[in-house]
PASEBA-1860 file (N, C-alpha, C; in nm, 3 decimals):
! residues 295
1> MVETAGQD> 3.317/2.472/5.554/3.417/2.572/5.594/3.522/2.505/5.682 ~ 3.648/2.534/5.656/3.756/2.479/5.736/3.819/2.590/5.818 ~ 3.823/2.573/5.951/3.880/2.675/6.038/4.004/2.619/6.106 ~ 4.103/2.701/6.132/4.226/2.660/6.202/4.252/2.752/6.319 ~ 4.319/2.700/6.420/4.348/2.780/6.540/4.493/2.821/6.541 ~ 4.522/2.943/6.576/4.659/2.991/6.585/4.723/2.949/6.716 ~ 4.851/2.988/6.733/4.925/2.949/6.853/4.864/3.010/6.979 ~ 4.800/3.124/6.965/4.739/3.188/7.081/4.600/3.134/7.111
9> GHVTESTT> 4.557/3.036/7.030/4.428/2.973/7.056/4.311/3.038/6.985 ~ 4.331/3.156/6.919/4.224/3.222/6.847/4.202/3.155/6.712 ~ 4.078/3.156/6.665/4.043/3.095/6.537/4.079/3.191/6.425 ~ 4.153/3.142/6.326/4.191/3.225/6.211/4.081/3.220/6.106 ~ 4.097/3.302/5.999/4.002/3.304/5.889/3.996/3.167/5.821 ~ 3.882/3.130/5.776/3.868/3.002/5.708/3.933/3.008/5.571 ~ 3.974/2.891/5.521/4.031/2.885/5.387/3.928/2.926/5.283 ~ 3.800/2.900/5.311/3.695/2.939/5.217/3.690/3.090/5.203
17> ELEQLRAE> 3.698/3.162/5.313/3.695/3.308/5.310/3.817/3.364/5.239 ~ 3.933/3.301/5.264/4.054/3.347/5.197/4.045/3.327/5.046 ~ 3.990/3.215/5.006/3.973/3.189/4.863/3.878/3.290/4.801 ~ 3.773/3.325/4.876/3.678/3.424/4.825/3.745/3.560/4.809 ~ 3.827/3.598/4.908/3.898/3.725/4.899/3.993/3.728/4.781 ~ 4.063/3.617/4.760/4.156/3.609/4.648/4.080/3.623/4.516 ~ 3.964/3.558/4.508/3.884/3.567/4.385/3.838/3.710/4.360 ~ 3.801/3.782/4.467/3.757/3.921/4.452/3.874/4.010/4.408
25> VDQLRSER> 3.991/3.985/4.464/4.110/4.061/4.424/4.143/4.035/4.277 ~ 4.136/3.909/4.237/4.163/3.874/4.098/4.064/3.943/4.004 ~ 3.938/3.949/4.046/3.836/4.014/3.964/3.864/4.164/3.951 ~ 3.902/4.227/4.062/3.934/4.370/4.060/4.054/4.397/3.969 ~ 4.155/4.309/3.977/4.271/4.326/3.890/4.232/4.310/3.744 ~ 4.144/4.214/3.715/4.099/4.194/3.577/4.024/4.317/3.526 ~ 3.936/4.373/3.610/3.862/4.493/3.570/3.956/4.611/3.551 ~ 4.059/4.621/3.639/4.159/4.727/3.623/4.232/4.714/3.491
33> DKLRALLE> 4.272/4.592/3.457/4.345/4.569/3.332/4.258/4.601/3.210 ~ 4.129/4.566/3.220/4.038/4.595/3.109/4.022/4.745/3.092 ~ 4.013/4.818/3.205/3.999/4.964/3.198/4.125/5.027/3.139 ~ 4.241/4.976/3.179/4.366/5.028/3.123/4.371/5.005/2.972 ~ 4.331/4.884/2.930/4.333/4.852/2.787/4.237/4.942/2.711 ~ 4.120/4.970/2.771/4.023/5.057/2.706/4.078/5.199/2.692 ~ 4.142/5.248/2.798/4.198/5.383/2.794/4.309/5.393/2.690 ~ 4.391/5.291/2.683/4.498/5.290/2.583/4.441/5.284/2.441
41> KDAPLHPF> 4.336/5.204/2.425/4.273/5.192/2.294/4.213/5.325/2.250 ~ 4.156/5.399/2.345/4.091/5.526/2.314/4.186/5.644/2.320 ~ 4.315/5.620/2.348/4.410/5.730/2.362/4.412/5.825/2.242 ~ 4.404/5.775/2.116/4.404/5.868/2.002/4.285/5.965/2.001 ~ 4.180/5.930/2.076/4.061/6.016/2.080/4.077/6.132/2.177 ~ 4.166/6.121/2.273/4.172/6.217/2.383/4.192/6.362/2.337 ~ 4.285/6.392/2.245/4.299/6.531/2.203/4.171/6.588/2.140 ~ 4.095/6.503/2.074/3.972/6.549/2.009/3.857/6.558/2.108
49> QVELLKLQ> 3.864/6.479/2.215/3.766/6.495/2.323/3.788/6.628/2.394 ~ 3.913/6.671/2.404/3.942/6.804/2.458/3.882/6.911/2.366 ~ 3.896/6.891/2.235/3.841/6.988/2.139/3.688/6.993/2.147 ~ 3.625/6.881/2.176/3.479/6.880/2.190/3.435/6.966/2.308 ~ 3.517/6.971/2.414/3.486/7.060/2.525/3.496/7.207/2.482 ~ 3.595/7.236/2.400/3.608/7.372/2.348/3.488/7.407/2.260 ~ 3.446/7.312/2.179/3.327/7.333/2.095/3.206/7.363/2.183 ~ 3.188/7.287/2.289/3.076/7.312/2.380/3.080/7.454/2.436
57> RHLEAQQI> 3.197/7.495/2.481/3.209/7.629/2.539/3.177/7.736/2.436 ~ 3.222/7.715/2.312/3.195/7.812/2.206/3.045/7.821/2.178 ~ 2.980/7.707/2.167/2.837/7.706/2.139/2.760/7.776/2.251 ~ 2.803/7.751/2.375/2.735/7.815/2.488/2.756/7.966/2.486 ~ 2.879/8.007/2.459/2.909/8.151/2.457/2.832/8.222/2.347 ~ 2.816/8.157/2.232/2.748/8.219/2.119/2.599/8.184/2.114 ~ 2.554/8.100/2.208/2.413/8.057/2.214/2.367/7.993/2.082 ~ 2.451/7.904/2.031/2.422/7.833/1.906/2.372/7.692/1.939
65> PMIVLFEG> 2.254/7.652/1.888/2.209/7.514/1.906/2.271/7.423/1.801 ~ 2.299/7.298/1.839/2.361/7.202/1.748/2.289/7.068/1.758 ~ 2.264/7.006/1.644/2.203/6.874/1.637/2.295/6.783/1.557 ~ 2.322/6.664/1.611/2.398/6.563/1.538/2.312/6.438/1.526 ~ 2.289/6.395/1.402/2.212/6.273/1.378/2.306/6.155/1.357 ~ 2.275/6.044/1.421/2.350/5.920/1.403/2.256/5.817/1.342 ~ 2.278/5.788/1.216/2.197/5.689/1.145/2.286/5.578/1.093 ~ 2.224/5.470/1.048/2.299/5.358/0.995/2.233/5.227/1.032
73> RDASGKGG> 2.283/5.121/0.976/2.229/4.989/1.005/2.254/4.953/1.151 ~ 2.180/4.853/1.199/2.205/4.801/1.333/2.348/4.747/1.341 ~ 2.410/4.766/1.459/2.547/4.720/1.485/2.651/4.792/1.400 ~ 2.620/4.913/1.356/2.717/4.989/1.276/2.809/5.076/1.361 ~ 2.789/5.076/1.493/2.881/5.149/1.580/2.834/5.284/1.627 ~ 2.706/5.315/1.610/2.655/5.446/1.649/2.666/5.470/1.800 ~ 2.618/5.371/1.878/2.614/5.389/2.023/2.751/5.405/2.085 ~ 2.847/5.323/2.042/2.983/5.334/2.096/3.047/5.468/2.062
81> TIRRITRF> 3.018/5.518/1.943/3.072/5.648/1.903/3.012/5.759/1.988 ~ 2.882/5.753/2.010/2.816/5.854/2.094/2.876/5.855/2.234 ~ 2.903/5.737/2.289/2.960/5.731/2.424/3.098/5.794/2.429 ~ 3.180/5.773/2.325/3.313/5.835/2.324/3.304/5.986/2.305 ~ 3.212/6.030/2.224/3.197/6.174/2.200/3.155/6.247/2.327 ~ 3.066/6.187/2.403/3.009/6.256/2.520/3.081/6.224/2.650 ~ 3.182/6.138/2.647/3.243/6.087/2.771/3.288/6.198/2.865 ~ 3.348/6.304/2.814/3.401/6.410/2.900/3.325/6.541/2.883
89> MNEKRFRV> 3.217/6.539/2.810/3.142/6.662/2.786/3.072/6.711/2.914 ~ 3.044/6.840/2.916/2.965/6.900/3.023/2.822/6.848/3.012 ~ 2.780/6.770/3.110/2.650/6.704/3.102/2.533/6.802/3.100 ~ 2.556/6.924/3.147/2.449/7.023/3.148/2.421/7.081/3.010 ~ 2.514/7.058/2.915/2.502/7.124/2.786/2.487/7.027/2.670 ~ 2.456/6.900/2.697/2.425/6.809/2.587/2.321/6.708/2.634 ~ 2.251/6.650/2.535/2.157/6.541/2.562/2.169/6.438/2.450 ~ 2.155/6.311/2.487/2.144/6.204/2.389/1.999/6.161/2.384
97> VALGRPTD> 1.941/6.162/2.266/1.799/6.130/2.250/1.786/6.004/2.166 ~ 1.721/5.903/2.223/1.692/5.779/2.151/1.546/5.746/2.176 ~ 1.460/5.793/2.089/1.316/5.778/2.109/1.270/5.636/2.077 ~ 1.177/5.588/2.155/1.116/5.458/2.129/1.001/5.470/2.031 ~ 0.916/5.369/2.031/0.802/5.373/1.941/0.708/5.487/1.977 ~ 0.647/5.550/1.877/0.553/5.659/1.909/0.430/5.606/1.982 ~ 0.375/5.689/2.070/0.251/5.654/2.137/0.135/5.668/2.039 ~ 0.018/5.621/2.079/-0.100/5.635/1.994/-0.130/5.781/1.967
105> AQKTQWYF> -0.111/5.866/2.069/-0.135/6.010/2.051/-0.035/6.069/1.953 ~ 0.092/6.030/1.964/0.195/6.083/1.875/0.172/6.041/1.731 ~ 0.112/5.926/1.712/0.084/5.879/1.576/-0.015/5.969/1.504 ~ -0.094/6.045/1.580/-0.193/6.135/1.520/-0.136/6.274/1.494 ~ -0.012/6.300/1.541/0.048/6.432/1.529/0.130/6.444/1.400 ~ 0.169/6.565/1.371/0.268/6.592/1.266/0.389/6.504/1.293 ~ 0.439/6.437/1.190/0.543/6.336/1.211/0.664/6.391/1.286 ~ 0.708/6.514/1.253/0.830/6.569/1.313/0.810/6.619/1.456
113> QRYVTQFP> 0.686/6.624/1.502/0.656/6.693/1.628/0.730/6.635/1.747 ~ 0.735/6.502/1.760/0.799/6.446/1.879/0.950/6.463/1.877 ~ 1.007/6.485/1.758/1.150/6.515/1.749/1.176/6.662/1.782 ~ 1.088/6.750/1.735/1.105/6.893/1.759/1.104/6.924/1.909 ~ 1.021/6.850/1.985/1.016/6.875/2.130/1.149/6.843/2.198 ~ 1.237/6.770/2.130/1.368/6.735/2.185/1.480/6.826/2.136 ~ 1.447/6.926/2.055/1.550/7.009/1.994/1.626/7.091/2.099 ~ 1.750/7.128/2.068/1.832/7.201/2.165/1.793/7.348/2.175
121> SGGEIVLF> 1.820/7.402/2.290/1.814/7.547/2.306/1.952/7.602/2.270 ~ 1.964/7.735/2.271/2.093/7.796/2.236/2.203/7.748/2.328 ~ 2.316/7.706/2.269/2.430/7.662/2.348/2.426/7.516/2.387 ~ 2.329/7.441/2.335/2.314/7.301/2.371/2.338/7.212/2.249 ~ 2.389/7.092/2.273/2.406/6.991/2.168/2.310/6.876/2.197 ~ 2.235/6.836/2.097/2.150/6.717/2.108/2.198/6.615/2.005 ~ 2.227/6.495/2.052/2.272/6.387/1.965/2.158/6.285/1.954 ~ 2.107/6.267/1.834/1.997/6.173/1.811/2.054/6.037/1.772
129> DRSWYNRA> 2.032/5.938/1.858/2.066/5.799/1.826/1.948/5.741/1.750 ~ 1.950/5.756/1.622/1.838/5.742/1.528/1.748/5.864/1.542 ~ 1.688/5.903/1.431/1.619/6.031/1.427/1.492/6.018/1.344 ~ 1.450/6.133/1.290/1.334/6.132/1.202/1.358/6.050/1.077 ~ 1.483/6.013/1.052/1.511/5.929/0.935/1.472/5.782/0.956 ~ 1.415/5.749/1.072/1.349/5.620/1.086/1.247/5.600/0.975 ~ 1.182/5.709/0.936/1.079/5.700/0.833/1.138/5.677/0.694 ~ 1.265/5.703/0.676/1.328/5.678/0.547/1.396/5.543/0.540
137> LVEPVFGF> 1.414/5.478/0.656/1.493/5.354/0.660/1.417/5.239/0.723 ~ 1.408/5.236/0.854/1.350/5.121/0.926/1.202/5.105/0.899 ~ 1.127/5.214/0.906/0.981/5.204/0.898/0.931/5.147/0.765 ~ 0.978/5.194/0.652/0.928/5.135/0.527/0.973/4.991/0.505 ~ 1.092/4.955/0.553/1.140/4.818/0.535/1.054/4.719/0.613 ~ 1.018/4.756/0.736/0.944/4.664/0.821/0.793/4.689/0.822 ~ 0.747/4.779/0.737/0.604/4.803/0.727/0.545/4.880/0.844 ~ 0.629/4.962/0.911/0.580/5.040/1.024/0.515/5.170/0.980
145> CTMDDYRD> 0.521/5.201/0.852/0.451/5.317/0.797/0.397/5.278/0.660 ~ 0.303/5.356/0.610/0.251/5.331/0.476/0.343/5.394/0.373 ~ 0.329/5.356/0.249/0.410/5.416/0.144/0.375/5.562/0.125 ~ 0.249/5.599/0.152/0.212/5.741/0.147/0.285/5.818/0.255 ~ 0.294/5.760/0.375/0.370/5.824/0.484/0.515/5.844/0.442 ~ 0.573/5.742/0.381/0.712/5.747/0.338/0.734/5.856/0.233 ~ 0.645/5.861/0.134/0.658/5.962/0.029/0.638/6.102/0.084 ~ 0.543/6.119/0.177/0.520/6.250/0.238/0.645/6.296/0.314
153> FLKGVQGF> 0.711/6.202/0.380/0.833/6.236/0.452/0.940/6.289/0.356 ~ 0.962/6.218/0.247/1.064/6.260/0.152/1.032/6.396/0.090 ~ 0.904/6.425/0.074/0.865/6.555/0.020/0.889/6.668/0.120 ~ 0.872/6.638/0.248/0.875/6.744/0.347/1.007/6.766/0.419 ~ 1.094/6.665/0.420/1.212/6.673/0.506/1.312/6.777/0.458 ~ 1.322/6.799/0.328/1.419/6.899/0.279/1.385/7.037/0.331 ~ 1.259/7.076/0.320/1.218/7.207/0.368/1.230/7.219/0.519 ~ 1.198/7.112/0.589/1.209/7.110/0.735/1.353/7.137/0.778
161> EKDLVRQG> 1.447/7.069/0.716/1.588/7.086/0.754/1.643/7.219/0.706 ~ 1.598/7.264/0.591/1.646/7.393/0.540/1.606/7.505/0.635 ~ 1.482/7.502/0.686/1.438/7.603/0.781/1.516/7.594/0.912 ~ 1.542/7.473/0.955/1.615/7.451/1.079/1.754/7.515/1.071 ~ 1.823/7.491/0.960/1.957/7.546/0.942/1.952/7.697/0.920 ~ 1.854/7.742/0.844/1.842/7.886/0.816/1.822/7.966/0.943 ~ 1.756/7.907/1.040/1.729/7.978/1.164/1.841/7.962/1.268 ~ 1.954/7.902/1.227/2.074/7.908/1.311/2.118/7.781/1.379
169> TVLVKLYF> 2.049/7.670/1.356/2.091/7.543/1.416/2.199/7.478/1.330 ~ 2.306/7.433/1.394/2.408/7.356/1.324/2.358/7.212/1.317 ~ 2.342/7.158/1.195/2.290/7.024/1.176/2.397/6.937/1.109 ~ 2.436/6.829/1.177/2.534/6.735/1.124/2.465/6.600/1.110 ~ 2.466/6.545/0.988/2.398/6.418/0.960/2.502/6.311/0.927 ~ 2.519/6.215/1.018/2.618/6.110/1.001/2.548/5.976/0.976 ~ 2.592/5.907/0.871/2.540/5.773/0.842/2.655/5.675/0.856 ~ 2.642/5.580/0.950/2.747/5.481/0.975/2.723/5.361/0.885
177> SVDKATQA> 2.824/5.331/0.803/2.813/5.228/0.699/2.902/5.110/0.733 ~ 2.840/4.993/0.753/2.911/4.871/0.787/2.878/4.766/0.683 ~ 2.973/4.677/0.653/2.941/4.576/0.551/2.867/4.459/0.614 ~ 2.812/4.374/0.529/2.722/4.268/0.574/2.793/4.168/0.665 ~ 2.915/4.129/0.629/2.989/4.030/0.707/3.023/4.084/0.846 ~ 3.062/4.210/0.853/3.095/4.271/0.982/2.972/4.280/1.070 ~ 2.859/4.317/1.010/2.735/4.322/1.088/2.701/4.184/1.145 ~ 2.714/4.081/1.062/2.686/3.945/1.109/2.777/3.905/1.225
185> DRFARRKN> 2.906/3.940/1.216/3.000/3.909/1.324/2.960/3.980/1.453 ~ 2.917/4.105/1.442/2.879/4.180/1.561/2.751/4.126/1.623 ~ 2.657/4.083/1.539/2.536/4.021/1.592/2.570/3.892/1.667 ~ 2.662/3.813/1.611/2.702/3.688/1.676/2.766/3.716/1.812 ~ 2.844/3.821/1.819/2.908/3.856/1.946/2.803/3.899/2.048 ~ 2.703/3.975/2.004/2.596/4.015/2.095/2.520/3.893/2.147 ~ 2.496/3.800/2.059/2.419/3.681/2.095/2.491/3.598/2.199 ~ 2.623/3.591/2.190/2.702/3.503/2.276/2.760/3.571/2.399
193> DPLRQWKL> 2.754/3.703/2.405/2.811/3.778/2.517/2.698/3.825/2.608 ~ 2.690/3.774/2.733/2.580/3.815/2.821/2.578/3.963/2.852 ~ 2.692/4.031/2.838/2.697/4.175/2.862/2.644/4.255/2.744 ~ 2.626/4.190/2.630/2.579/4.260/2.510/2.444/4.208/2.459 ~ 2.390/4.104/2.523/2.268/4.044/2.472/2.151/4.141/2.471 ~ 2.152/4.239/2.562/2.044/4.336/2.567/2.036/4.419/2.439 ~ 2.147/4.426/2.366/2.150/4.504/2.242/2.080/4.433/2.127 ~ 2.061/4.302/2.139/2.008/4.223/2.028/1.856/4.221/2.034
201> SEIDLQAQ> 1.793/4.285/1.937/1.647/4.293/1.933/1.592/4.206/1.820 ~ 1.461/4.196/1.816/1.397/4.120/1.709/1.426/4.182/1.572 ~ 1.431/4.314/1.568/1.463/4.384/1.443/1.606/4.349/1.399 ~ 1.698/4.343/1.496/1.837/4.307/1.463/1.843/4.171/1.395 ~ 1.765/4.076/1.448/1.769/3.940/1.396/1.723/3.932/1.252 ~ 1.646/4.032/1.207/1.596/4.034/1.070/1.680/4.122/0.978 ~ 1.779/4.191/1.033/1.854/4.290/0.955/1.927/4.227/0.837 ~ 1.988/4.111/0.858/2.062/4.047/0.749/1.966/4.003/0.638
209> EHWDEFTE> 1.852/3.953/0.679/1.752/3.909/0.581/1.706/4.023/0.492 ~ 1.699/4.143/0.549/1.649/4.260/0.475/1.763/4.349/0.426 ~ 1.881/4.294/0.412/1.999/4.375/0.376/1.977/4.454/0.247 ~ 1.931/4.390/0.143/1.916/4.458/0.014/1.808/4.566/0.020 ~ 1.702/4.542/0.098/1.598/4.644/0.111/1.651/4.768/0.181 ~ 1.733/4.747/0.285/1.794/4.862/0.352/1.888/4.937/0.257 ~ 1.958/4.863/0.172/2.047/4.926/0.076/1.967/5.016/-0.018 ~ 1.854/4.968/-0.063/1.768/5.048/-0.152/1.718/5.173/-0.080
217> MKHRMLER> 1.677/5.157/0.046/1.627/5.272/0.122/1.739/5.374/0.146 ~ 1.860/5.324/0.171/1.974/5.414/0.189/1.999/5.494/0.061 ~ 1.994/5.427/-0.053/2.016/5.494/-0.181/1.913/5.605/-0.202 ~ 1.788/5.573/-0.180/1.682/5.673/-0.200/1.698/5.789/-0.102 ~ 1.735/5.758/0.021/1.753/5.863/0.122/1.863/5.960/0.081 ~ 1.978/5.907/0.039/2.087/5.994/-0.003/2.048/6.075/-0.125 ~ 1.979/6.011/-0.216/1.938/6.077/-0.340/1.845/6.194/-0.314 ~ 1.755/6.179/-0.216/1.651/6.279/-0.194/1.681/6.376/-0.080
225> TSTSAAPW> 1.769/6.341/0.012/1.782/6.422/0.133/1.922/6.471/0.162 ~ 2.021/6.441/0.076/2.154/6.499/0.096/2.158/6.628/0.016 ~ 2.140/6.741/0.083/2.125/6.870/0.018/2.241/6.962/0.057 ~ 2.249/7.075/-0.011/2.355/7.170/0.022/2.336/7.227/0.162 ~ 2.211/7.242/0.205/2.184/7.295/0.339/2.209/7.190/0.446 ~ 2.182/7.063/0.413/2.192/6.956/0.513/2.246/6.829/0.447 ~ 2.376/6.828/0.418/2.434/6.711/0.348/2.454/6.593/0.443 ~ 2.458/6.476/0.384/2.493/6.356/0.460/2.645/6.335/0.456
233> TIIRSNSK> 2.699/6.286/0.567/2.838/6.242/0.573/2.838/6.094/0.608 ~ 2.902/6.014/0.525/2.909/5.870/0.548/3.035/5.839/0.630 ~ 3.018/5.758/0.734/3.131/5.713/0.816/3.146/5.563/0.796 ~ 3.254/5.521/0.731/3.281/5.378/0.717/3.316/5.323/0.856 ~ 3.241/5.223/0.904/3.253/5.185/1.045/3.287/5.037/1.066 ~ 3.349/4.972/0.966/3.399/4.836/0.991/3.504/4.839/1.102 ~ 3.586/4.944/1.106/3.679/4.966/1.215/3.616/5.067/1.312 ~ 3.579/5.020/1.430/3.513/5.109/1.526/3.603/5.224/1.568
241> GKARLNAM> 3.732/5.195/1.590/3.824/5.299/1.634/3.836/5.411/1.533 ~ 3.853/5.375/1.407/3.866/5.477/1.302/3.735/5.553/1.283 ~ 3.623/5.484/1.296/3.494/5.549/1.280/3.473/5.653/1.391 ~ 3.508/5.618/1.513/3.489/5.711/1.626/3.575/5.836/1.610 ~ 3.701/5.816/1.574/3.792/5.929/1.557/3.743/6.022/1.446 ~ 3.705/5.964/1.334/3.666/6.047/1.220/3.528/6.110/1.237 ~ 3.441/6.047/1.313/3.313/6.110/1.344/3.335/6.234/1.429 ~ 3.429/6.226/1.524/3.463/6.344/1.604/3.513/6.456/1.516
249> KAILNAVD> 3.600/6.421/1.422/3.653/6.524/1.332/3.541/6.588/1.250 ~ 3.447/6.507/1.203/3.336/6.561/1.123/3.253/6.659/1.204 ~ 3.230/6.627/1.330/3.152/6.717/1.416/3.230/6.845/1.444 ~ 3.358/6.832/1.477/3.439/6.949/1.509/3.456/7.040/1.388 ~ 3.460/6.983/1.268/3.478/7.063/1.147/3.351/7.137/1.107 ~ 3.239/7.106/1.172/3.112/7.172/1.137/3.103/7.313/1.193 ~ 3.190/7.347/1.289/3.185/7.478/1.355/3.327/7.533/1.367 ~ 3.344/7.659/1.333/3.474/7.725/1.349/3.479/7.784/1.490
257> YDGRDRDL> 3.506/7.699/1.587/3.498/7.739/1.727/3.629/7.803/1.774 ~ 3.618/7.877/1.882/3.735/7.946/1.938/3.829/7.848/2.006 ~ 3.958/7.876/1.997/4.058/7.800/2.070/4.099/7.669/2.006 ~ 4.064/7.650/1.879/4.100/7.525/1.811/4.251/7.503/1.813 ~ 4.292/7.381/1.844/4.434/7.346/1.848/4.484/7.330/1.705 ~ 4.562/7.427/1.660/4.607/7.427/1.521/4.714/7.321/1.494 ~ 4.765/7.260/1.598/4.865/7.155/1.579/4.802/7.018/1.556 ~ 4.672/7.006/1.581/4.602/6.880/1.558/4.563/6.867/1.412
265> DFTPDPAI> 4.558/6.746/1.363/4.516/6.719/1.226/4.366/6.688/1.227 ~ 4.287/6.782/1.178/4.142/6.766/1.174/4.094/6.710/1.039 ~ 4.187/6.676/0.952/4.150/6.627/0.820/4.093/6.485/0.832 ~ 3.971/6.463/0.788/3.916/6.328/0.797/3.988/6.232/0.702 ~ 3.994/6.106/0.740/4.051/6.002/0.654/3.957/5.980/0.537 ~ 4.001/6.004/0.413/3.911/5.992/0.297/3.862/5.850/0.274 ~ 3.928/5.752/0.335/3.880/5.614/0.324/3.769/5.585/0.424 ~ 3.751/5.674/0.523/3.651/5.654/0.628/3.535/5.751/0.614
273> VIPGEAEL> 3.566/5.875/0.582/3.463/5.979/0.573/3.435/6.010/0.425 ~ 3.312/5.985/0.385/3.272/5.998/0.244/3.156/6.095/0.233 ~ 3.164/6.198/0.150/3.047/6.284/0.129/2.929/6.202/0.074 ~ 2.809/6.243/0.110/2.691/6.171/0.066/2.683/6.154/-0.084 ~ 2.720/6.260/-0.158/2.713/6.254/-0.305/2.809/6.150/-0.361 ~ 2.929/6.141/-0.300/3.027/6.042/-0.347/2.979/5.900/-0.317 ~ 2.915/5.882/-0.203/2.862/5.750/-0.169/2.750/5.712/-0.266 ~ 2.670/5.808/-0.303/2.562/5.782/-0.398/2.619/5.742/-0.534
281> DRMDQERD> 2.723/5.810/-0.577/2.788/5.773/-0.703/2.844/5.631/-0.696 ~ 2.906/5.596/-0.584/2.961/5.462/-0.568/2.851/5.358/-0.574 ~ 2.740/5.386/-0.510/2.628/5.290/-0.509/2.569/5.275/-0.649 ~ 2.563/5.385/-0.724/2.512/5.378/-0.862/2.603/5.291/-0.948 ~ 2.733/5.308/-0.931/2.827/5.227/-1.008/2.815/5.079/-0.972 ~ 2.799/5.052/-0.842/2.785/4.913/-0.799/2.654/4.854/-0.849 ~ 2.550/4.935/-0.848/2.421/4.889/-0.899/2.431/4.853/-1.047 ~ 2.498/4.938/-1.124/2.514/4.910/-1.268/2.597/4.783/-1.290
289> RLGRSLF> 2.695/4.762/-1.204/2.781/4.646/-1.221/2.710/4.515/-1.183 ~ 2.633/4.520/-1.076/2.570/4.398/-1.026/2.430/4.372/-1.084 ~ 2.369/4.478/-1.131/2.233/4.464/-1.182/2.133/4.523/-1.085 ~ 2.038/4.597/-1.137/1.942/4.667/-1.054/1.857/4.574/-0.969 ~ 1.839/4.450/-1.012/1.755/4.357/-0.938/1.811/4.325/-0.801 ~ 1.941/4.353/-0.780/2.004/4.320/-0.652/1.988/4.432/-0.551 ~ 1.935/4.547/-0.592/1.917/4.658/-0.498/1.769/4.675/-0.469
END
């Protein structure tokens, strides 16, 4: 440490301390600039975040429960979209549910039971960051369930969701679709960024290797579980910004809530938002073109 004395004989701050203060100021300015850039980037979302508050108020007034499922491959943008959707929401009227592995006791229960315990009450929104569709996607690919478990799920899920909707719950099923190269780029960023390394799991590291198996599971899921009562909506998520905006629109369009801003364009981008049936047709055409052995 280097200290200097002023004309009055008092010791001034050391150069080391001044350098430390300058570094802290520079860091604060950098964080401020990053926050400004983030706010500017998310500016197109702001009018729809206001609409989400109106949706919340409507659901509460009418005592309507709402469930939104977020499914898709790893690194497809589900978590970032959920954060933007809930950023300004009334925290008392929504929950984000991301269940871990089932306990030994839960493994002996009805498969849907641990999800049902998380369901919303009237006027509440529950957003599932992965849901009971783990059994249609991740579990069969990685051998976390038996094929009998998988087939039983496909037999039972239609009736389960039909009853849920019939009894008044608004159910929105979103599948985030990212291409293989984009997923690989996002994994590389997670691996190299210390602020994102926590997102990279052992399952993530195997996702590229099992790409075709996940594609097959996605095809079967859409074929068996996209119904008139509970259809799937595909969100193309190579562009995170477009995916977030259009996912908001899909959620807002699920309810005719009071106070909707008629000057806003709620029409989803047809290049980003794809009905489940249309995605299934596209996959069938691609399968025929490339050969069934590739799926």
